[in-house]
Backbone as CSV, one residue per row, in Angstrom:
resi,resn,N_x,N_y,N_z,CA_x,CA_y,CA_z,C_x,C_y,C_z
1,UNK,134.162,64.105,51.981,135.522,63.786,52.901,135.172,65.048,54.082
2,UNK,135.503,66.420,53.426,135.513,67.513,54.303,134.067,67.578,55.255
3,UNK,132.828,66.650,55.121,132.096,66.828,55.760,132.383,65.709,56.938
4,UNK,133.025,64.827,56.307,133.553,63.475,57.505,134.410,64.116,58.219
5,UNK,135.579,65.114,58.225,136.122,66.239,58.873,135.468,67.054,59.791
6,UNK,134.455,67.841,59.377,133.602,68.359,59.728,132.731,68.193,61.175
7,UNK,132.354,66.945,61.023,131.896,66.001,61.882,132.545,65.602,62.825
8,UNK,134.056,65.100,62.824,134.598,64.761,63.956,135.189,65.992,64.135
9,UNK,135.336,66.753,63.684,136.317,68.062,64.594,134.831,68.559,65.563
10,UNK,133.727,68.674,65.032,132.311,69.220,65.977,132.840,68.446,67.090
11,UNK,132.167,66.831,67.153,132.507,65.973,67.841,133.663,65.892,69.075
12,UNK,134.820,66.802,68.692,136.040,66.864,69.467,135.912,67.923,70.180
13,UNK,134.986,68.948,69.574,134.823,69.758,70.097,133.734,69.787,71.326
14,UNK,132.697,69.080,70.949,131.731,68.847,71.915,132.282,68.257,73.205
15,UNK,133.198,67.297,72.746,133.996,66.222,74.017,135.005,67.043,74.564
16,UNK,135.024,68.136,74.251,136.180,68.840,75.002,135.115,69.791,75.772
17,UNK,134.409,70.446,75.250,133.613,71.736,75.803,132.698,70.567,77.067
18,UNK,132.349,69.605,76.908,131.389,68.468,77.993,132.475,68.558,79.242
19,UNK,133.935,68.164,78.640,135.023,68.054,79.608,135.861,69.467,80.495
20,UNK,135.455,70.072,79.998,135.739,71.802,80.766,134.272,71.864,81.616
21,UNK,132.945,71.541,81.364,131.968,71.771,81.616,132.171,71.051,82.810
22,UNK,132.139,69.598,82.692,132.250,68.782,83.707,133.304,69.394,85.177
23,UNK,134.560,70.100,84.439,135.690,70.374,85.343,135.191,71.651,86.036
24,UNK,134.537,72.234,85.619,134.099,73.619,86.075,133.187,73.276,87.241
25,UNK,132.036,72.221,86.636,131.010,71.919,87.488,131.902,71.315,88.868
26,UNK,132.955,70.142,88.617,133.557,69.561,89.685,134.201,70.646,90.698
27,UNK,134.230,71.958,90.143,135.012,72.790,90.995,134.113,73.696,91.475
28,UNK,133.087,73.417,91.216,132.131,74.571,92.347,131.618,73.999,93.423
29,UNK,131.794,74.500,94.410,131.650,73.770,95.912,130.552,75.027,96.699
30,UNK,129.653,74.206,97.402,128.522,75.252,98.475,128.915,74.825,99.600
31,UNK,129.623,75.897,100.135,129.643,75.637,101.821,128.306,75.797,102.541
32,UNK,128.180,75.050,103.457,126.817,74.798,104.086,127.425,75.766,105.434
33,UNK,125.934,75.914,105.907,126.389,77.025,107.377,126.556,76.274,108.657
34,UNK,127.304,77.263,109.453,128.242,76.461,110.221,129.647,75.708,109.719
35,UNK,130.063,75.746,108.822,131.213,74.907,108.345,132.444,75.758,107.395
36,UNK,133.328,75.591,107.218,134.661,76.132,106.757,135.511,75.689,105.942
37,UNK,135.988,76.180,104.880,136.822,75.255,103.865,138.106,75.803,104.044
38,UNK,139.034,75.192,103.965,140.714,75.879,103.896,140.897,75.387,102.588
39,UNK,141.494,76.382,101.942,141.833,76.336,100.478,143.435,76.567,100.480
40,UNK,144.086,75.862,99.688,145.358,75.859,99.250,145.467,75.881,98.167
41,UNK,146.266,76.810,97.732,147.045,77.277,96.279,148.344,76.781,96.000
42,UNK,148.601,75.879,95.383,150.000,75.521,94.729,150.657,75.265,96.287
43,UNK,150.022,74.298,97.452,150.592,74.309,98.573,150.296,74.817,99.344
44,UNK,150.376,76.613,99.350,150.233,77.045,100.468,149.055,77.551,100.580
45,UNK,148.849,77.769,102.307,147.529,78.717,102.538,146.843,79.686,101.490
46,UNK,145.635,79.683,100.826,145.301,80.731,100.139,144.074,81.403,100.797
47,UNK,142.880,80.815,101.111,142.180,81.498,101.780,140.936,80.698,102.683
48,UNK,140.223,81.004,103.101,138.929,80.418,104.090,137.584,80.479,103.572
49,UNK,137.074,79.469,103.365,135.736,79.831,102.153,134.729,79.646,103.628
50,UNK,133.860,80.727,103.542,132.695,80.190,104.396,131.131,80.002,103.771
51,UNK,130.270,80.307,104.272,128.963,79.717,103.686,128.478,80.529,102.685
52,UNK,128.147,80.036,101.001,127.668,80.268,100.200,128.460,79.148,98.896
53,UNK,128.665,79.837,97.948,128.681,79.225,96.436,130.387,79.743,96.112
54,UNK,131.226,78.741,95.754,132.301,79.202,96.056,133.246,78.332,94.151
55,UNK,133.995,78.769,93.334,134.391,77.912,92.426,136.429,78.011,92.614
56,UNK,136.683,76.958,92.892,138.445,76.905,92.795,138.963,76.412,91.381
57,UNK,140.077,77.334,91.302,141.049,76.631,90.122,141.280,75.264,90.041
58,UNK,141.018,74.546,89.104,141.331,73.158,88.981,142.898,73.092,88.511
59,UNK,143.372,72.296,89.632,144.785,71.587,89.473,145.460,72.873,90.200
60,UNK,145.206,73.928,90.429,145.727,74.933,91.619,145.520,75.018,93.021
61,UNK,144.427,74.995,93.060,143.483,75.069,94.471,143.326,74.072,94.979
62,UNK,143.169,74.037,96.137,142.472,72.088,96.776,142.011,72.986,98.245
63,UNK,141.002,71.982,98.370,140.579,72.223,99.768,141.303,71.084,100.748
64,UNK,142.368,71.823,101.706,143.078,71.251,102.561,141.974,71.051,103.802
65,UNK,141.314,71.498,103.972,140.649,71.071,105.201,138.969,71.484,105.334
66,UNK,138.251,70.757,105.672,136.948,70.992,105.873,136.823,70.780,107.576
67,UNK,136.213,72.362,107.911,136.156,72.599,109.451,134.519,72.763,109.606
68,UNK,134.010,72.275,110.877,132.852,72.849,111.402,132.916,73.229,112.443
69,UNK,132.279,74.523,112.233,132.112,75.498,113.394,131.436,75.059,114.483
70,UNK,130.836,74.136,114.696,129.329,73.987,115.271,130.672,73.278,117.029
71,UNK,129.572,73.826,118.035,130.139,73.526,119.144,130.195,71.877,119.293
72,UNK,131.317,71.174,119.548,131.833,69.664,119.444,131.968,69.296,120.721
73,UNK,131.439,67.841,120.965,131.883,67.518,122.349,132.838,66.323,122.360
74,UNK,133.955,65.887,123.334,134.881,64.642,123.229,134.678,64.488,124.492
75,UNK,134.593,62.874,124.754,134.743,62.160,125.831,135.931,61.227,125.852
76,UNK,136.753,61.770,126.499,138.277,61.295,127.309,138.079,59.987,127.918
77,UNK,138.594,58.707,127.605,138.833,58.014,128.674,139.006,58.230,130.140
78,UNK,138.736,57.419,130.775,139.697,57.599,132.438,140.871,57.567,132.190
79,UNK,141.552,58.382,133.030,142.986,58.638,133.447,143.500,58.514,134.981
80,UNK,144.161,57.852,135.060,144.977,57.576,136.253,145.678,58.759,137.115
81,UNK,145.336,59.454,138.137,146.083,60.377,138.772,145.922,60.177,140.024
82,UNK,146.781,60.611,141.095,147.279,60.579,142.406,146.884,61.830,142.975
83,UNK,146.438,61.727,143.984,146.249,63.093,144.793,147.335,63.253,145.779
84,UNK,146.982,64.534,146.386,148.094,64.924,147.696,148.638,63.428,148.302
85,UNK,147.296,63.132,148.904,147.522,62.162,149.592,147.564,60.282,149.653
86,UNK,148.158,60.323,147.944,149.176,59.046,147.727,147.787,58.319,147.506
87,UNK,146.384,58.662,146.979,145.330,57.797,146.373,145.490,57.930,145.121
88,UNK,144.948,56.782,144.608,145.052,56.559,142.871,143.514,56.542,142.297
89,UNK,143.379,57.197,141.649,141.884,57.593,141.212,141.707,57.776,139.798
90,UNK,140.628,56.963,139.210,140.242,57.454,137.751,139.586,58.011,137.428
91,UNK,139.730,59.402,136.878,138.797,60.249,136.068,138.686,60.354,135.007
92,UNK,137.416,60.404,133.967,137.313,60.558,132.870,136.982,61.822,132.535
93,UNK,137.072,62.665,131.272,136.321,63.987,131.288,135.711,64.142,130.031
94,UNK,134.918,65.152,130.191,134.260,65.839,128.661,134.469,67.087,128.477
95,UNK,135.073,67.308,127.361,135.255,68.921,126.567,134.674,68.940,125.406
96,UNK,133.874,70.233,125.647,132.987,71.271,125.042,134.160,72.286,124.182
97,UNK,134.362,72.053,123.073,135.111,73.043,122.539,134.164,73.450,121.050
98,UNK,134.884,74.605,120.363,134.548,75.000,119.200,135.702,75.875,118.522
99,UNK,135.779,75.340,117.154,136.639,75.667,116.255,136.128,77.453,116.028
100,UNK,137.065,78.276,116.300,137.180,79.716,116.044,138.000,80.478,114.887
101,UNK,139.006,79.426,114.899,139.838,79.998,113.675,139.933,79.047,112.805
102,UNK,139.406,78.431,111.576,140.043,77.072,110.938,141.283,77.100,109.987
103,UNK,141.965,78.125,109.800,143.329,78.166,109.620,144.131,77.912,110.631
104,UNK,144.147,78.315,111.882,144.795,77.913,112.823,144.611,76.771,113.077
105,UNK,143.457,75.701,113.116,142.758,74.982,113.193,143.502,73.734,111.990
106,UNK,143.796,74.380,111.008,144.463,73.300,110.170,145.475,73.301,110.065
107,UNK,146.441,74.147,110.479,147.852,74.268,110.532,148.615,74.228,111.797
108,UNK,147.742,74.929,113.268,148.377,74.591,114.471,149.110,73.805,114.749
109,UNK,148.291,72.199,114.834,148.959,71.338,115.399,148.206,69.922,114.534
110,UNK,149.403,68.970,114.508,148.916,68.025,113.642,147.444,67.331,113.597
111,UNK,147.135,66.642,115.029,145.648,66.167,115.854,145.367,66.996,116.937
112,UNK,144.625,67.889,116.097,143.988,68.860,117.409,143.086,67.906,118.538
113,UNK,142.442,66.870,118.222,141.990,66.458,119.361,142.725,65.374,120.082
114,UNK,143.911,64.833,119.580,144.753,64.195,120.405,145.463,64.868,121.525
115,UNK,145.758,66.319,121.029,146.412,67.177,121.482,145.809,67.822,122.503
116,UNK,144.474,67.604,122.296,143.645,68.194,123.434,143.599,67.106,124.595
117,UNK,143.374,66.302,124.271,143.308,65.058,125.048,144.654,65.063,126.039
118,UNK,145.725,64.711,125.298,147.171,64.436,126.146,146.868,66.123,127.198
119,UNK,146.612,67.084,126.732,146.780,68.177,127.260,145.990,68.430,128.490
120,UNK,144.772,67.765,128.622,143.901,67.402,129.162,144.367,66.390,130.671
121,UNK,145.094,65.351,130.109,145.460,64.609,131.274,146.649,65.095,132.003
122,UNK,147.443,65.623,131.546,148.309,66.329,131.858,147.851,67.547,132.697
123,UNK,147.057,68.081,132.751,146.355,69.587,133.236,145.787,69.029,134.802
124,UNK,144.893,67.644,134.465,144.216,66.872,135.430,145.173,66.618,136.402
125,UNK,146.252,66.103,135.776,147.220,65.042,137.288,147.702,66.340,137.540
126,UNK,148.117,67.715,137.357,149.007,68.517,137.811,147.658,69.122,138.688
127,UNK,146.517,69.119,138.608,145.793,70.151,139.250,145.469,68.939,140.803
128,UNK,144.941,67.478,140.630,144.689,66.639,141.284,145.646,66.676,142.245
129,UNK,147.179,66.535,141.554,147.950,65.963,142.547,148.066,67.027,143.938
130,UNK,147.964,68.453,143.500,147.772,69.538,144.758,146.545,69.071,145.177
131,UNK,145.515,68.624,145.729,144.505,68.069,146.393,144.652,66.826,147.202
132,UNK,143.903,66.895,148.183,144.118,65.598,148.772,142.333,64.795,148.157
133,UNK,141.983,63.860,148.847,141.267,63.115,148.458,139.480,63.798,148.473
134,UNK,139.464,64.402,149.810,138.398,64.658,150.307,137.978,66.026,149.426
135,UNK,139.005,66.785,149.025,138.857,67.912,148.585,138.461,67.283,147.100
136,UNK,139.226,66.730,146.599,139.360,66.555,145.185,137.562,65.948,145.058
137,UNK,136.716,65.300,145.881,135.426,64.807,145.641,134.533,66.136,145.780
138,UNK,135.012,66.921,146.913,133.856,67.936,146.910,133.907,69.475,146.076
139,UNK,135.405,69.402,145.140,135.603,70.225,144.555,135.827,70.528,142.908
140,UNK,134.646,69.550,142.713,134.507,69.087,141.079,134.434,70.473,140.589
141,UNK,133.248,71.549,140.647,133.689,72.618,139.852,134.271,73.476,139.917
142,UNK,135.432,73.777,140.927,136.151,74.370,140.903,137.621,73.825,139.792
143,UNK,137.724,72.177,140.043,138.618,71.642,139.201,138.282,71.880,137.831
144,UNK,136.634,71.524,137.663,136.244,71.942,136.196,136.799,73.349,135.851
145,UNK,136.582,74.185,136.408,136.740,75.781,135.777,138.645,75.873,135.541
146,UNK,139.069,75.481,136.620,140.884,75.770,136.200,140.939,74.762,135.189
147,UNK,140.358,73.491,134.969,140.982,72.739,133.643,140.865,73.549,132.533
148,UNK,138.998,74.173,132.218,138.616,74.939,131.563,139.653,75.834,131.057
149,UNK,140.088,76.703,132.073,141.020,78.056,131.871,142.414,77.700,131.370
150,UNK,142.910,76.956,131.862,144.431,76.382,131.270,144.152,75.807,129.673
151,UNK,143.066,74.990,129.814,142.943,74.392,128.013,142.524,75.854,127.015
152,UNK,141.690,76.394,127.889,141.284,77.770,126.543,142.486,78.431,126.431
153,UNK,143.867,78.739,127.182,145.074,79.557,126.945,146.034,78.690,126.060
154,UNK,145.736,76.975,126.352,146.845,76.491,125.471,146.203,76.101,124.034
155,UNK,145.396,75.965,123.627,144.477,76.145,122.383,143.904,77.017,121.689
156,UNK,144.121,78.248,122.062,144.133,79.637,121.542,145.028,79.499,120.274
157,UNK,146.098,78.778,120.343,147.140,78.698,119.134,146.699,78.078,118.171
158,UNK,145.534,77.213,118.348,145.352,75.783,117.805,143.668,76.906,116.717
159,UNK,143.052,77.454,117.203,141.937,78.096,116.769,140.699,77.501,117.322
160,UNK,141.229,77.046,118.538,140.432,76.329,119.529,139.508,77.051,120.670
161,UNK,138.310,77.237,120.978,137.521,77.739,122.098,137.185,76.840,122.898
162,UNK,137.484,76.825,123.896,137.196,75.100,125.066,136.181,76.095,125.777
163,UNK,134.616,75.774,125.627,133.685,76.091,126.510,133.341,75.643,127.746
164,UNK,133.607,74.444,127.932,133.343,73.987,129.018,134.081,72.290,129.258
165,UNK,134.640,72.348,130.384,135.053,71.207,131.053,134.451,70.597,132.276
166,UNK,134.057,69.033,131.779,133.214,68.585,132.916,134.338,67.030,133.619
167,UNK,134.210,66.991,134.760,134.680,65.595,135.365,133.447,64.401,135.139
168,UNK,133.674,63.547,134.368,132.475,62.663,134.403,132.027,61.896,135.523
169,UNK,133.197,60.999,135.466,133.322,60.102,137.027,134.712,60.391,137.514
170,UNK,134.600,60.232,138.988,135.755,60.240,139.771,135.661,58.833,140.719
171,UNK,136.682,57.946,140.378,136.500,56.667,140.984,137.534,56.170,141.976
172,UNK,137.293,56.403,142.933,138.466,56.127,143.873,138.800,54.784,143.960
173,UNK,140.071,53.964,144.799,139.980,52.752,144.806,138.503,51.718,145.649
174,UNK,138.589,50.608,145.058,137.789,49.962,145.668,137.388,50.249,147.044
175,UNK,138.576,50.084,148.103,138.203,50.201,149.382,138.017,51.308,149.963
176,UNK,138.484,52.403,149.187,137.531,53.667,149.837,136.611,53.998,149.241
177,UNK,136.173,53.597,148.115,134.911,53.540,147.629,133.723,52.426,148.754
178,UNK,134.263,51.457,149.089,133.225,50.681,150.068,133.552,51.683,151.502
179,UNK,134.508,52.152,151.818,134.297,53.310,152.865,133.700,54.319,152.987
180,UNK,133.478,55.128,151.795,132.410,56.017,151.400,130.991,55.499,151.489
181,UNK,130.906,54.563,150.800,129.394,54.027,150.936,129.003,53.610,152.175
182,UNK,129.723,52.818,153.306,129.437,53.320,154.595,129.069,54.534,155.273
183,UNK,130.094,54.930,155.036,129.991,56.628,155.606,128.693,57.266,155.087
184,UNK,128.412,57.083,153.757,127.076,57.618,153.453,126.001,56.943,153.570
185,UNK,125.900,55.596,154.137,125.016,55.167,154.624,124.829,55.529,156.053
186,UNK,125.836,55.744,156.648,125.782,55.993,158.103,124.860,57.794,158.178
187,UNK,125.808,58.249,157.290,124.813,59.457,157.279,123.626,59.742,156.551
188,UNK,122.686,58.816,155.813,121.552,58.544,155.698,121.042,58.296,156.976
189,UNK,121.102,57.525,157.345,120.627,56.712,158.609,120.199,57.864,159.812
190,UNK,121.683,58.438,160.238,121.457,59.575,160.735,120.708,60.286,160.703
191,UNK,120.923,61.090,159.313,119.501,62.088,158.765,117.690,61.516,159.339
192,UNK,118.225,60.100,158.796,116.721,59.367,159.236,116.014,59.587,160.503
193,UNK,117.192,59.468,161.529,116.767,59.397,162.930,116.462,60.961,163.181
194,UNK,117.172,61.916,162.491,116.989,63.319,162.947,115.117,63.731,162.339
195,UNK,115.301,63.201,161.029,113.926,63.777,160.802,112.698,62.929,161.389
196,UNK,112.993,61.610,162.112,112.172,61.300,162.908,111.819,61.521,164.336
197,UNK,113.120,61.959,164.900,113.053,62.886,165.971,112.539,64.323,166.250
198,UNK,112.459,64.997,164.857,111.632,66.295,164.641,110.481,65.852,164.541
199,UNK,109.883,64.802,163.400,108.827,64.545,163.561,107.719,64.618,164.613
200,UNK,108.868,63.805,165.838,107.798,63.242,167.024,107.759,64.475,167.638
201,UNK,108.829,65.115,167.645,108.603,66.918,168.292,107.409,67.482,168.080
202,UNK,107.359,67.421,166.534,106.379,68.375,166.008,104.937,67.766,166.245
203,UNK,105.031,66.441,166.584,103.530,65.910,166.691,103.452,65.836,168.529
204,UNK,104.640,65.970,169.488,104.197,66.265,171.025,103.896,67.832,170.587
205,UNK,104.232,68.760,170.107,104.242,69.878,170.533,102.474,70.455,169.596
206,UNK,102.467,69.917,168.911,100.980,69.947,168.353,99.943,69.103,169.001
207,UNK,99.969,68.193,169.543,99.207,67.466,170.726,99.075,68.510,171.920
208,UNK,99.913,69.118,172.398,100.226,69.974,173.728,99.214,71.296,173.371
209,UNK,99.627,71.791,171.748,98.796,72.926,171.681,97.670,72.595,171.403
210,UNK,96.870,71.278,171.192,96.083,70.858,170.993,95.173,70.867,172.155
211,UNK,95.720,70.396,173.461,95.017,70.322,174.415,95.311,71.713,175.366
212,UNK,96.264,72.415,175.230,96.121,73.561,175.827,94.752,74.346,175.023
213,UNK,94.433,74.474,173.519,93.592,75.090,173.207,92.354,74.758,173.663
214,UNK,92.037,73.411,174.018,90.844,72.832,174.313,90.430,73.065,175.707
215,UNK,91.714,73.371,177.069,91.818,73.605,178.266,91.170,75.075,177.922
216,UNK,91.965,76.254,176.897,91.408,77.376,177.116,89.639,77.498,176.940
217,UNK,89.440,76.980,175.527,88.136,76.832,175.371,86.966,76.273,176.447
218,UNK,87.566,75.458,177.378,86.901,74.735,178.022,86.565,75.582,179.197
219,UNK,87.550,76.681,179.925,87.514,77.599,180.829,86.892,78.896,180.345
220,UNK,86.788,79.235,179.050,85.862,80.150,178.373,84.457,79.920,178.354
221,UNK,84.474,78.417,178.183,82.802,78.075,178.590,82.167,78.212,179.749
222,UNK,82.624,77.886,180.644,82.750,77.684,182.319,82.637,79.387,182.433
223,UNK,83.311,80.222,182.005,83.484,81.877,182.620,81.936,82.225,181.786
224,UNK,81.830,81.640,180.310,80.947,82.182,179.650,79.531,81.799,180.422
225,UNK,79.674,80.632,180.931,78.561,80.377,181.821,78.073,80.912,182.787
226,UNK,79.063,81.019,183.838,79.159,82.068,184.849,78.767,83.295,184.775
227,UNK,79.272,83.739,183.961,78.769,85.395,183.514,77.477,85.431,183.283
228,UNK,77.128,84.294,182.468,75.488,84.423,182.168,74.739,84.155,183.338
229,UNK,75.007,83.199,184.116,74.157,83.176,185.371,74.030,84.285,186.106
230,UNK,75.356,85.069,186.318,75.409,86.185,187.547,74.625,87.393,186.303
231,UNK,74.636,87.565,184.899,73.831,88.447,184.426,72.164,88.065,184.384
232,UNK,72.113,86.409,184.739,70.782,86.197,185.025,70.253,86.548,186.210
233,UNK,70.876,86.343,187.545,70.511,86.794,188.843,70.348,88.311,188.757
234,UNK,71.412,88.818,188.351,71.266,90.638,188.387,70.256,90.643,187.527
235,UNK,69.572,90.118,186.659,68.397,90.673,185.882,67.262,90.184,186.589
236,UNK,67.080,89.049,187.617,66.155,88.810,188.775,65.907,89.750,189.640
237,UNK,67.030,90.353,189.978,67.141,91.234,191.499,66.580,92.418,190.524
238,UNK,67.308,93.066,189.707,66.787,94.032,189.072,64.869,94.250,189.040
239,UNK,64.694,92.870,188.630,62.966,92.999,188.339,62.416,92.941,189.583
240,UNK,62.831,92.336,190.736,61.845,92.252,192.293,62.235,94.041,192.523
241,UNK,63.379,94.350,192.251,63.678,95.704,192.863,62.565,96.661,192.288
242,UNK,62.445,96.563,190.753,61.373,97.328,189.963,60.005,97.306,190.792
243,UNK,59.717,95.837,190.636,58.005,95.521,191.094,58.078,95.735,192.079
244,UNK,58.686,96.174,193.311,58.968,96.726,194.514,58.822,98.377,194.646
245,UNK,59.365,98.964,193.672,59.663,100.262,193.639,58.409,100.772,192.648
246,UNK,57.424,100.125,192.031,56.518,100.048,191.321,55.404,100.134,191.971
247,UNK,55.539,99.200,193.253,54.276,99.002,194.013,54.125,99.872,195.072
248,UNK,55.773,100.398,195.540,55.481,101.893,196.285,54.982,102.785,195.780
249,UNK,55.402,103.109,194.485,55.316,104.312,193.578,53.494,104.223,193.580
250,UNK,52.764,103.107,193.169,51.114,102.739,192.778,50.622,103.310,194.441
251,UNK,51.134,102.523,195.491,50.537,102.986,196.891,50.854,104.603,197.458
252,UNK,52.264,105.199,196.674,51.977,106.367,197.084,51.041,107.137,196.384
253,UNK,50.740,107.143,194.963,50.034,107.562,193.825,48.327,107.786,194.777
254,UNK,48.022,106.443,195.373,46.855,106.371,195.817,46.551,107.124,197.091
255,UNK,47.664,108.053,197.890,47.246,108.721,198.900,46.775,107.683,200.041
256,UNK,47.445,107.034,200.516,46.922,105.671,201.409,46.436,106.491,202.878
257,UNK,45.292,106.408,203.898,45.114,106.829,205.122,46.077,106.349,205.975
258,UNK,45.866,106.625,207.324,46.936,106.356,208.222,46.551,104.694,208.640
259,UNK,44.738,104.347,208.662,44.700,102.697,209.261,45.288,102.149,207.625
260,UNK,45.362,102.502,206.504,45.765,101.591,205.776,47.817,101.332,205.645
261,UNK,47.790,102.481,205.659,49.238,102.331,206.393,49.579,101.526,207.427
262,UNK,49.054,101.760,208.410,49.032,100.643,209.388,49.204,99.395,209.213
263,UNK,48.020,98.969,208.780,47.677,97.790,208.037,49.148,97.073,207.460
264,UNK,49.428,98.035,206.239,50.635,97.380,205.704,51.884,96.858,206.719
265,UNK,51.997,98.107,208.076,53.095,97.661,208.450,53.006,96.426,209.407
266,UNK,51.653,95.991,209.324,51.632,94.990,210.209,51.932,93.836,209.242
267,UNK,51.457,94.099,207.938,51.384,92.728,206.847,52.998,92.747,206.986
268,UNK,54.069,93.880,206.879,55.060,93.761,206.360,55.812,92.976,208.000
269,UNK,55.458,93.174,209.049,55.982,92.903,210.641,55.966,91.625,210.160
270,UNK,54.557,90.828,210.085,54.435,89.287,210.052,54.997,88.922,209.003
271,UNK,55.362,89.311,207.781,56.437,88.807,207.009,57.449,88.654,207.769
272,UNK,57.737,89.355,208.289,59.585,89.635,209.205,59.354,88.584,210.299
273,UNK,58.311,88.180,210.736,58.294,87.103,212.212,58.085,86.153,211.224
274,UNK,57.644,86.109,210.341,57.636,84.576,209.510,58.894,83.991,208.857
275,UNK,59.931,84.801,208.886,61.494,84.605,208.829,62.354,83.908,209.585
276,UNK,63.588,83.457,209.598,64.149,83.011,210.283,65.365,83.560,211.198
277,UNK,64.867,84.803,211.136,65.880,85.870,211.949,65.362,85.521,213.631
278,UNK,66.630,85.483,214.343,65.834,85.491,215.928,66.308,86.412,216.591
279,UNK,66.238,87.809,216.327,66.299,88.956,216.574,65.324,89.663,215.851
280,UNK,64.041,90.290,216.620,63.289,91.006,215.497,63.361,92.743,216.559
281,UNK,63.504,93.470,216.376,63.688,94.898,216.664,62.104,95.272,216.178
282,UNK,61.227,95.716,216.848,59.660,96.140,216.543,59.972,97.658,216.651
283,UNK,59.602,98.532,215.504,59.338,99.976,215.899,58.460,100.455,216.714
284,UNK,58.353,101.619,217.606,57.591,101.690,218.498,56.161,102.322,217.650
285,UNK,55.979,102.702,216.592,54.545,102.669,215.927,53.860,101.602,216.361
286,UNK,54.837,100.420,215.389,53.687,99.399,215.217,53.320,98.511,216.682
287,UNK,54.388,98.729,217.926,53.911,98.719,218.935,52.767,99.260,219.700
288,UNK,52.459,100.675,219.726,51.295,101.318,219.645,50.049,100.798,219.489
289,UNK,50.161,100.712,218.010,49.301,100.100,217.138,48.911,98.999,217.433
290,UNK,50.051,97.782,218.114,49.305,96.578,218.950,48.395,96.667,219.861
291,UNK,49.089,98.151,220.968,48.207,98.026,222.069,47.021,98.594,222.054
292,UNK,46.834,99.433,220.740,45.590,99.925,220.991,44.385,98.824,220.264
293,UNK,44.778,98.049,219.116,44.406,97.108,218.841,43.993,95.904,220.071
294,UNK,44.621,95.951,220.969,44.483,94.910,222.075,43.330,95.665,223.200
295,UNK,43.406,96.947,223.062,42.458,98.305,224.244,40.714,97.314,223.561
296,UNK,41.084,97.942,222.268,39.664,97.982,221.473,39.230,96.548,221.280
297,UNK,40.177,95.232,221.864,39.234,94.065,221.820,38.801,93.938,222.941
298,UNK,39.346,94.582,224.212,38.922,94.172,225.585,37.579,95.024,225.970
299,UNK,37.509,96.225,225.405,36.438,96.925,225.202,35.298,96.403,224.966
300,UNK,35.250,95.791,223.550,34.520,94.748,222.972,34.155,93.830,223.577
301,UNK,34.868,93.169,224.291,34.218,91.830,225.037,33.804,91.969,225.952
302,UNK,33.988,93.385,227.120,33.403,93.362,228.070,31.936,94.263,227.770
303,UNK,31.652,94.670,226.921,30.451,95.665,226.396,29.319,94.401,225.822
304,UNK,30.170,93.195,225.738,29.259,92.137,224.897,28.220,91.701,226.453
305,UNK,28.242,91.323,227.204,27.412,90.403,228.097,26.398,91.553,228.255
306,UNK,26.367,93.330,228.714,25.654,93.760,229.118,24.384,93.989,227.837
307,UNK,24.889,93.913,226.732,23.849,93.950,225.527,22.789,92.698,226.060
């Protein structure tokens, strides 16, 4: 009987221990990196668990909210906005944000994403309402920065840091969109014509430069040919003059007699007489020599019969 009671008590104790262990194990939590748990104790905020191993008190502590600390992206649907010149457009936005304070994020606002969406739509309408259509289409970066600044200030109380805001699509009315497409098409055609004209201009310039270089090269070739021809003629003249100077030098070195000099003079006179000159001036020495030669010839003819 006592043994049966002892076994029953042991089983009960074992069951209690197992239940306690299961409760303890169930209340051991491991928080992963880039996450945070907001803990409430008896319905009030107690602490924020970061990365690591944590144990909560059963039935007293509870995890009020699990928060991701990574940067998050929310794509909001298109919102109708009216520009300053009364043009209605559809604009959808993308918001990049990060939770910096899990406690404020858990208790600052009921639905943070819904609150950000409404705040983004309101801010967008206020900003676009002060801009005309053309300015809206060309000032996207400025609009993005203005919305980001306003959202960042408003969401600080919610423990949220707005990193970036992007206007994903700006859709004007269909008739305005068609007019813009026609304008863009006309602008592309104008740029194409400008590019064609510039291409033709560059081609003409290249052709003209080629012709200019060709003419310069041709002129240089003619110039070089004439220079070489003149150099050849000058060298020929120098060669003749040198040969003549050498002959005079050789004649002078041979110490010629008067009859030889007279003979050379007659040869030179003969060459001069063979030329195309219409007037020849005969030196007196050659005239005397010619007279002497005639007298000698006559004497020799007179003495011939007597012999």
